[in-house]
C-alpha positions in Angstrom: -10.9 74.9 126.3 -7.0 74.6 125.6 -7.4 77.5 123.2 -9.4 79.7 125.8 -6.7 79.0 128.4 -3.8 79.7 126.5 -5.5 82.9 125.1 -6.3 84.1 128.7 -2.7 83.2 129.7 -1.2 85.3 126.8 -3.7 88.2 127.7 -2.7 88.1 131.4 1.0 88.1 130.5 0.5 90.9 128.2 -1.4 93.0 131.1 1.2 91.7 133.4 4.0 93.0 131.0 2.4 96.6 130.5 2.2 96.9 134.2 6.0 96.1 134.7 6.7 98.6 131.8 4.4 101.2 133.5 6.3 100.9 136.8 9.6 101.1 135.1 8.7 104.1 133.0 6.8 106.1 135.5 9.8 107.2 137.5 12.0 108.1 134.5 9.0 109.9 132.9 7.7 112.1 135.9 11.0 113.0 137.0 12.5 113.8 133.6 9.9 116.0 132.4 6.8 117.8 133.9 3.8 116.4 131.9 1.9 113.5 132.7 2.5 110.0 131.4 -0.3 108.3 129.5 -0.1 104.5 128.3 -2.4 102.8 125.8 -5.4 100.7 127.4 -5.3 97.3 126.8 -7.5 96.0 123.9 -8.4 92.9 122.3 -10.4 91.8 119.3 -13.9 90.6 119.9 -13.2 87.8 117.6 -10.5 86.4 119.7 -12.8 85.7 122.7 -15.1 83.0 123.5 -17.5 82.2 126.2 -14.7 81.0 128.8 -12.3 83.6 127.9 -15.1 86.4 128.4 -16.2 84.8 131.8 -12.7 84.9 133.1 -12.2 88.6 131.9 -15.2 89.8 133.8 -15.1 87.7 136.9 -11.7 88.8 138.7 -11.3 90.3 142.1 -9.7 93.5 140.8 -10.8 94.0 137.1 -8.8 96.3 134.9 -10.3 98.4 132.0 -10.0 97.0 128.6 -11.4 97.9 125.1 -12.9 95.2 123.1 -12.5 96.2 119.4 -15.7 95.5 117.6 -17.4 94.3 120.6 -20.9 95.5 119.8 -21.0 94.5 116.0 -24.1 92.6 116.7 -25.9 95.5 118.1 -28.6 96.7 115.3 -27.9 100.2 116.5 -24.7 100.1 114.8 -26.3 100.2 111.4 -29.3 102.3 112.2 -28.0 105.1 114.5 -25.9 107.4 112.3 -24.7 110.9 113.3 -24.8 112.0 109.6 -28.3 112.9 109.6 -30.0 111.1 112.8 -32.9 110.4 110.5 -33.8 106.9 111.8 -33.6 108.4 115.3 -35.7 111.3 114.4 -38.2 109.2 112.9 -38.6 106.5 115.7 -38.9 109.0 118.6 -38.2 112.6 117.4 -41.4 113.6 119.4 -40.0 112.5 122.8 -38.9 114.7 125.3 -35.3 114.4 126.7 -33.2 116.4 129.0 -30.2 118.2 127.9 -27.1 119.7 129.6 -26.5 123.1 128.5 -23.3 125.7 129.1 -21.1 122.7 128.8 -18.4 124.5 127.1 -17.7 126.6 130.4 -14.9 126.1 132.8 -17.2 125.4 135.7 -18.4 122.4 133.6 -15.1 121.0 132.6 -14.5 121.0 136.4 -17.5 119.1 137.1 -19.0 121.9 139.3 -21.8 123.4 137.2 -24.3 123.1 134.4 -28.0 123.8 133.5 -30.5 121.1 132.2 -33.2 122.0 129.7 -36.0 119.8 128.5 -36.6 119.7 124.8 -37.8 117.6 122.0 -35.4 114.9 121.0 -35.8 115.9 117.4 -34.8 119.3 118.1 -31.5 118.5 119.9 -30.6 116.1 117.2 -31.2 118.6 114.4 -29.1 121.2 116.3 -26.2 118.7 116.3 -26.8 117.8 112.9 -26.9 121.5 111.4 -23.9 122.6 113.4 -26.1 125.0 115.3 -24.1 127.4 117.4 -26.3 126.0 120.8 -25.3 122.4 120.0 -21.5 123.1 120.9 -22.6 124.0 124.4 -25.1 121.1 125.0 -24.8 117.5 125.8 -27.5 114.8 126.0 -26.2 112.5 128.7 -27.6 109.4 130.7 -30.7 109.4 129.0 -32.5 106.1 129.9 -33.5 104.4 126.7 -36.3 102.2 128.1 -38.2 105.1 129.6 -37.4 108.1 127.3 -36.9 106.7 124.1 -38.2 103.1 124.2 -39.1 102.8 120.5 -35.4 102.0 119.9 -35.0 99.8 122.8 -35.0 96.5 120.8 -31.8 98.1 118.8 -29.6 97.3 121.8 -29.1 94.1 124.0 -32.2 93.8 126.0 -32.3 93.5 130.0 -34.4 90.7 131.5 -35.7 89.9 135.0 -34.4 86.8 136.6 -34.9 85.3 140.1 -32.1 85.9 142.4 -29.7 83.0 143.0 -28.7 84.1 146.1 -31.7 86.0 147.9 -35.1 83.9 147.2 -37.9 86.2 146.3 -35.7 88.8 144.8 -35.6 89.6 141.3 -32.5 91.1 139.5 -32.3 92.6 135.8 -29.5 91.0 133.8 -28.2 91.3 130.2 -26.1 89.3 127.8 -24.0 91.9 126.2 -22.0 89.5 124.0 -25.1 87.3 122.7 -25.3 85.3 120.7 -21.6 84.5 120.8 -21.6 84.2 124.6 -24.3 83.8 127.4 -22.4 85.7 129.9 -24.5 87.8 132.1 -23.9 91.1 133.7 -26.2 92.4 136.5 -27.9 95.8 135.5 -27.7 98.7 138.0 -29.2 101.2 135.6 -29.5 101.7 131.9 -29.2 101.2 129.0 -28.4 105.1 128.5 -28.1 107.0 125.5 -25.5 109.6 125.1 -25.2 112.2 122.1 -22.6 114.8 121.8 -21.5 117.4 119.5 -17.9 117.1 118.2 -15.3 118.4 120.6 -17.4 118.1 123.6 -15.3 117.5 126.7 -16.9 115.5 129.6 -15.4 116.3 133.0 -12.9 113.7 134.7 -15.1 111.8 137.1 -15.7 108.1 138.8 -19.0 106.3 139.0 -19.9 104.0 142.0 -20.7 101.1 139.3 -19.1 99.1 136.5 -19.9 100.6 133.3 -19.9 99.0 129.7 -19.4 102.0 127.1 -20.7 100.9 123.6 -19.4 103.2 120.7 -22.2 103.2 118.3 -21.1 106.2 115.8 -18.1 108.7 115.8 -15.2 108.6 117.9 -14.4 109.3 121.4 -10.9 110.1 123.3 -10.7 108.4 126.8 -8.4 109.0 129.6 -8.5 106.7 132.8 -6.7 107.0 136.1 -6.8 103.8 138.7 -8.6 104.3 142.2 -5.5 104.3 143.9 -4.9 107.8 142.7 -7.8 109.4 144.5 -5.7 111.5 146.6 -3.9 113.2 143.8 -7.0 113.9 141.4 -7.8 117.3 143.0 -11.5 116.2 143.6 -14.2 118.6 144.3 -14.9 119.1 148.0 -17.3 116.9 149.6 -20.7 118.0 149.5 -20.6 118.7 145.6 -23.8 117.8 143.6 -24.5 114.5 141.8 -24.0 111.2 142.2 -20.5 110.8 140.8 -17.3 112.4 142.1 -15.5 115.1 140.1 -12.0 115.8 139.5 -11.1 119.6 138.8 -8.2 118.7 136.4 -9.0 120.0 133.1 -7.4 118.5 130.3 -8.4 121.2 127.9 -5.9 123.5 129.4 -3.0 121.3 128.5 -0.4 122.3 126.4 -1.1 120.3 123.2 -4.2 119.9 121.2 -6.8 117.8 123.1 -8.6 116.9 120.0 -5.8 115.3 118.1 -6.4 111.5 118.5 -2.6 110.7 117.9 -1.4 112.8 120.9 -2.3 113.0 124.4 -2.6 115.9 126.7 0.8 116.9 127.9 -0.8 118.3 131.2 1.7 120.2 133.2 2.4 118.7 136.7 3.7 121.8 137.8 0.2 123.2 138.0 -1.1 120.0 139.5 1.8 119.2 142.0 0.2 115.9 143.5 0.2 114.5 140.0 4.2 114.5 140.2 4.2 113.6 144.1 1.9 110.7 143.6 3.7 109.4 140.5 0.4 109.6 138.8 -0.2 108.0 135.3 -3.1 107.5 132.9 -4.3 105.2 130.4 -5.8 106.3 127.0 -7.3 105.2 123.8 -9.7 106.2 121.0 -13.0 104.4 120.7 -14.1 103.9 117.3 -17.8 102.7 116.0 -18.5 99.2 117.2 -16.0 99.2 120.4 -16.7 98.5 123.8 -15.0 99.9 126.8 -15.1 98.3 129.9 -14.7 100.7 133.0 -14.4 99.2 136.3 -16.1 101.1 139.3 -14.5 104.0 140.9 -11.8 104.2 137.8 -11.7 108.1 136.9 -12.6 108.6 133.2 -12.5 111.9 131.3 -14.0 111.5 127.8 -13.9 113.7 124.8 -16.0 113.6 121.6 -13.6 113.9 118.7 -16.4 114.0 116.4 -20.3 114.0 116.5 -20.9 110.9 118.6 -23.5 108.4 119.5 -22.8 106.0 122.4 -24.9 103.7 124.8 -23.7 102.6 128.4 -25.0 100.0 130.9 -24.3 100.7 134.7 -23.8 97.2 136.0 -22.0 94.8 138.5 -21.2 91.1 138.9 -23.8 88.9 138.1 -25.8 87.8 141.5 -24.4 84.2 142.3 -22.6 82.8 145.2 -19.3 83.2 143.5 -19.6 86.8 143.0 -20.5 89.4 145.3 -20.3 92.9 143.9 -20.0 94.8 147.2 -17.3 92.5 148.5 -15.1 93.2 145.5 -15.6 97.0 145.8 -14.8 96.9 149.7 -11.6 94.9 149.0 -10.4 96.7 146.1 -11.3 100.4 146.5 -12.7 101.0 149.8 -11.2 104.7 150.1 -13.0 105.7 146.8 -16.3 104.1 147.9 -15.9 105.9 151.2 -15.2 109.3 149.7 -18.3 108.6 147.4 -20.8 107.9 150.1 -19.5 110.6 152.5 -20.0 113.1 149.5 -23.9 112.0 149.7 -23.9 112.3 153.5 -22.2 116.0 153.2 -25.0 117.0 150.8 -27.6 116.0 153.4 -26.4 117.0 156.8 -28.0 120.3 157.1 -31.6 118.8 156.0 -34.1 117.9 158.8 -34.7 114.6 157.0 -31.1 113.6 157.9 -32.4 113.1 161.5 -34.4 110.1 160.3 -31.2 108.6 158.6 -29.2 109.1 161.9 -31.7 107.5 163.7 -32.0 104.7 161.5 -28.4 104.7 160.3 -27.7 100.9 159.7 -30.9 100.7 157.8 -30.3 103.6 155.8 -26.9 102.3 154.6 -28.4 99.2 153.8 -31.1 100.5 151.7 -29.1 103.0 149.9 -26.7 100.5 148.7 -29.4 98.2 147.7 -30.9 100.8 145.5 -27.6 101.8 144.0 -26.3 98.2 143.5 -29.6 96.1 143.5 -27.3 93.8 146.0 -27.1 93.4 149.7 -24.2 94.5 151.7 -23.1 92.2 154.6 -23.8 93.1 158.3 -20.0 93.8 158.7 -20.0 96.0 155.6 -23.0 98.1 156.9 -21.3 98.3 160.3 -18.1 99.7 158.6 -19.7 102.3 156.5 -22.1 103.3 159.5 -18.9 103.8 161.7 -17.1 106.0 159.1 -20.4 108.1 158.6 -20.4 108.7 162.7 -16.6 109.4 162.6 -16.9 111.8 159.7 -19.8 113.7 161.4 -17.9 114.0 164.5 -14.8 115.5 162.9 -14.5 118.9 164.7 -13.0 120.6 161.8 -16.3 120.0 159.7 -18.7 120.0 162.4 -20.9 123.1 162.6 -23.9 124.6 164.6 -25.6 124.5 161.1 -25.8 120.7 161.2 -29.1 119.6 161.9 -27.6 117.0 164.3 -25.6 119.4 166.1 -28.0 119.7 169.2 -27.7 116.0 170.0 -24.0 116.1 170.9 -21.6 113.1 170.6 -23.3 110.7 168.0 -20.6 108.2 168.9 -22.8 107.4 171.8 -25.8 105.6 170.0 -28.1 106.9 173.2 -27.5 110.5 171.6 -28.8 109.5 168.1 -32.2 111.2 167.1 -35.1 108.6 167.9 -37.0 109.0 164.5 
């Protein structure tokens, strides 16, 4: 216990010191030159952690990203899943069908605005990557649910188990022990585990997710750039109503004035092209992930990831374990509500012209409650439901966005509950 407390105190001191260094350098860096400043992501060796320190690391009210070097060294996948020939994956589930993004080398993809999806045999995609087929360089197999699509390899990564909810009797939650057998610390699963396989030099658009993410590097190398939720207004997000369940940024690091694939250098992105970066004193964090590393990405943190080589990675979308001491929605509402609101209103904007949206408005608080239970497998409080419901009505009544094409237009002022659809 003394060792754990001393270690965590040392780690927190280092993080605090890093923050002070960042604050001190931001002003000088951003005013002296017109390029974006990046700092190294905090990292720690897995062997330096124990059960108590892992618990403290992942149960804070405002978690920060961290790299755990060799964090998935116990995964069987680390010795079996190889980009050199993909032979094990082809043998185990090559006949299964997967969905692959195409046209991923276009500017519209790098801005998170457009891509196509093709269904193909898993083995066909792997052979394209293995053989450096021309089609491979404009494709990406992303967020493929291993349990449902590639079940033959599910035992190669930490398994998820159902448990009775501690706080909601009769409810079941899925949990996983990422660091077993070293630690019994539990994460609550939101979705996954997912498999991601990319060709070398694949550029994944800058975006944020509404869940925490545990990214496990199985083979290859990936360059990661991250930005805190506080920089939401400076990240040139795509307009509300953009497709997908993530929020994408239009910043394209591949247009920077240095080699984005050089792992020893960072994108010297010109803040003259993106003036909000300079005005907002925006800075980022970066790292290069090696096989066996784990990256913890807190919910609503922007992240842009480039595969420096052919790569295989696994991620779990997750949140705080369901107990009386941790409530994932409350942590999000307190630490990054503006990012949460932007994400949720993006979904509202996607649906405001469809007839089914009348049912949402007619049962707004229930719709909000159910949406977030499906996303987070956790329950919003009554106050949180009301807060988001009020934000929806205020947004829909904004005169700048309201139009006669809105399916609810004829109902008038929705701020009066009596005017809302009776569905």
